N, C-alpha and C positions, 0 to 999 in steps of 0.2 A: 270820674275818670277811671278807665280800666286799670287794674293793677299790673297787667302784663299784656304784651302784644308782640307781633313780629311785623315789621314794616315791609313795604314793597321793595326796599333797598337792602333787606337782609338784616337790619338791626333788631336785636331782641331787646325789648323795653321792659325793664323791671322797676316797679314803684314809680317815683316821680323824677328820679335823677339819673338813673343808670341805663346806658345802652350797651349791649354786648355784641361783639363780633360784627359790628357795622356802625356807620356814622349816623347820628341824628342831631340836627342842629339845635334842638331844644334841650339836649341832655348834657350837663356839665361833666359827667363821668362816663368814660368808655372802658369797658373790660375786654381784654383779649383772652379768650379761653385757651387757645393754643395756636400753633404757627401754621396750620394748613391754610391754603390760600383762600378758601371760601369762608374763613373765619377772621381774615385780615382785611376784609372789605372796608374801604374808606379810612384806612389807618393813617395815611398821610394827612387827610382832612382833620381827623380826630386829634392828632398831635398839634396841629396848627390852631384848632379852634376850641377844643375841650379844656376845661380847667385841669383835669388829671386823667391820665390813661393808666389803667391798673392791669397788672399781670403778675404771674409768679416769677421769681428770679430766673428759673430755667428757661421760661418762655422769652424773657428779656435777652438772655445770653444767646438763644437760638436765633432770634431776630437779628442780632448783631452779626451772625454768620450768614444768614440767608438774605438779608438786605445789605447792610453795611454796618461797621462799628459805630458810625456817626448817625445812623438813621433815627434812633430814638432820642437823640439830643435836640430834635426839632420841637419837642414839647416837654411838658412836665409828666414824667413817668414815675409811678409809685409801684414798687414790687411788694407783694404780700405773700408770706408763707401760708401754707394750708392752715385754715382755722384761725388765722390772724385777722382781726377786725379793723375796718376803716369806717369811721363815722363821718357822714356828711350831712349837715343840717339835721333833719329829724329821722334820718335813715342810717342803718348800719349794713355795710357790705362785708361779706366774708367769702373767701374762696375755699372750696373743698376738693379733695382728691378726685380726679377722674382717671381711670385706667384707660388710656387711649394712646398717647405718645408722651414723651418726657415733658413735664411742665403743664400738662393739660389740667384744667380746673372746671368745677362747677361754680356758679355764682349765686349766692343767696343774699337777698335783701330783706331786712326786717324793718318794718315801719313803726311809727310811734304807737299804733294801735295793736302791735304784736303780730301783725300779719306777716307770714313767711312766704316769700315769692322767690322761686328757684328756677334757674335755667341750668339744665344738665350739661350743655355743650355735647360734644361727642364722647361716648363712654362705652365701656365693656364690662359686663357682669361676668364673674362674681367679685372682681377685685376693686370695683368702684365703691366708695362710701355712699350708701343710700341715705339721703337727707330728707327728713320729714318736711313737708311743705303744705301750705294752704292752697297756693296757686303754683302749678308745675308747668314749665315749658320744657318739652322733651324733644330730643332729636328723633327723626323718623326714618333714618337711612334704610333700615330693613323692616319697615312698618307693615309689610304684607305677610299674611299667614303662610305664604309659600316660602318665606325667607327664614328657614329653620335649618340648623346644622346638627343633625343627630350624632355626628362623628367628631364632635369638637375635641375630645380628649386625644384623638388619634392624629391630629394635624401635625403637631411638632415631631412626633415619632416618624411620620411619613416624610416630612421635609428632610430630616436628618438622614433617613435611609436613602432617599432619592439622591441627595448630594453625595453621600459616601459611595454609592454605586456608580454614579456618573463620573466621579473623580478618578475611577479606575481606567476611564477612557481618555481623560484629559481635563481641560478647564471647564468650569461651570459658571454661567453668567446669570445673576439674579437681578430681576427688575421689580421695583416697587416704589412706594412713596417714602419721602423723608419720615423718619420715625419708625415706620414699619421695617425699613431696611436695617436700621440699628437693632431692632428686635431680632431679626433673622441672624445678624452677626453674633449677637449674644447667645442665641439658641445653639448655633453651630460651635461657638467657643466652649460652652458648657458641656456639649456632647463630645468634646475633645477631637474635633475635626482639625487636624494639625497641618494645614496648608496655609500659604499666605492668602490674606484677604486684600484684594486690590480694588481701588476705588478712585473716582475723580476727586478734585480738591474740595469741593463743597461738601460732599458726603464724608470725606476724611475729617474736616473740621467740625462737622456736626457730631461725629463720633467722639471727638475730643471734648466737646461740651458735655456729651452724655457721660463720659468717663468721670468728669469732675463731679457729677451727681450720683455716682455709684454704679453705673453700668460697667460691665467688664467684657472686653473684646480680645484680650490676649496681646501678644507683642509682635504680631506679624501683619500689622496694617501697613499697606504700601500705597503710595500715590501712583496712579496709573501712568503718569508721565515719567516716573523714575526709570532709570535704565534697567534695573533688576526686574521691575514689573513688565516693562515692554519686552524684555528678552523672554521672560516666561511665557507671555501671551503669544509671541511670535513662534516660539518653539512648541506650543501646545502642551506645556507642562501642567500637571495638576495644581490648580489654584481656584479660588472663587472670586469672581469679579462682581461688584455691586454697582448698579446704575439706576438712576431715576427712571421710572416707567415712561416718562415723556422724553427720554433722551433722543435727540434728533439724529445723532451720528450713528452709523452702523457700529455695532459692538461685537467683538468676539470673532471667531473663525468658523469655518464650515463644520468642523468636528466638535465644537463645543456644545454642551447641553445648555439650553436656555430655560430658566425657571421664572415664571411670572407669579408674583404674590398677589392674590386677589381675594377680596371679601365676597365677590359675587359668584362664589362657587358653593352650591348647596347639595349636590348629589353625592359627592365623594371628596375625601380629603385631598387626594392628588389625582389629577386627570391628565392623561396624555393628549396633547393637541396634535402632535405630529411626531415623526421619528425622534427628533432631537429637541422637542419643546413640550413643556409641562406647565400646568397651572396648579398652584397649591393654595388651599382655602384658609390661609391664615388672615384673620380679620382683626382690626382694632375697633370694631363696633359690635355692640350687642345685636344678636339676631332677634327675631320677632318675639320669642319667648322671653328673652332677657329684658326687652323693653317693657313688656307687660309685668314682669316681676318687679321692675323698678317702680312702676306706677302703684302696684299693690302695696309694696313695702313703704313707699313714701306717704301714702294715705292722704292724697290731696283732696280738696273740695272741688277743684276745677282744674282741667288739663288743657293746655294748648300744644298742639303738635306742630313742629317747625315745617312749614310748607314752602319755605324759600329755597332751602338746600335740597339736593337730590335725595330722593327716597319716596316713601308712600305715606304721607301724613294724613291723607283722607281716610284710607283704610284703617290706619292705626287709631284715629279718633273714633271711628265707628265701632271698632272692637272694644275700645275702652268704655264707651257708653253701654255697649251690650253686656260686657262681662262684669263691670264693676258698678254700673248705674251711676257713673260720675259724669257730669257735664264735660264734654270734650269737643274741641273744634280745631280744624287746621287753620293756621294763619301764616301769611296772608291768604285770603280766600282763593 
């Protein structure tokens, strides 16, 4: 039996017992590496049919906000801190830090033969702990050689500068995914951007979870339905609004600057889309060079690139074979 695989339903299989980020009916353990939707596949089934569903405490708390406080009570959930071990039969499961969003983890399975089988989940170099492995399953979001950001260190400065200049004209509206929005709020707070931060209820409560785990956003978080927030937005006063990138309702007013936080920007840190609209290249994934760096430092004997989720797993596997002479293949085919 293969030590690792990725199924056609998105489950990353490690060893004999573990399925990560997808449901597999033959696996008694399910790991949730983080709360983004493409890694929560089949979670309802897993809670109903798996013996144990494993995640970090922060991921558990975030699911309570994003789904419901009772959602995880449908099954047996075990929370593991980073580097805390969970033994099941003849295998040992450990979660390791992944710098992606709050609570994100890598999953390592060690079997009775001493084989180390690792799934990175989504991650970002350099703040992710590189784990040595014999078999490595790696994300491939930016797995193509064209997906390189030479301006990485300028992104945060560019974001802060854009927001500060735009606030001189009125409100700024920031759009992104959960986790990344909280990162932006923390960046602006640390840069001493002293205006109210306005957001819908779900984003507000995710912020409150993040604060319990050490993130800092300041004291001016306002719910968008509050009278003070609605008044500021209606009058076009300086403030920053935060909204999910898939928000269905129109947000903002004609004079507000709209900022889209996107990892799919590779030519410049900040790009103007139109007079009042910008894209900022703040990513929570490693670029192509970061993926290759992880493979090199992990020193695996075999690599599987995740070909289920969006990215370029085929090109990444080819480059790994070429550069490191390590057997590598995309799965599912």
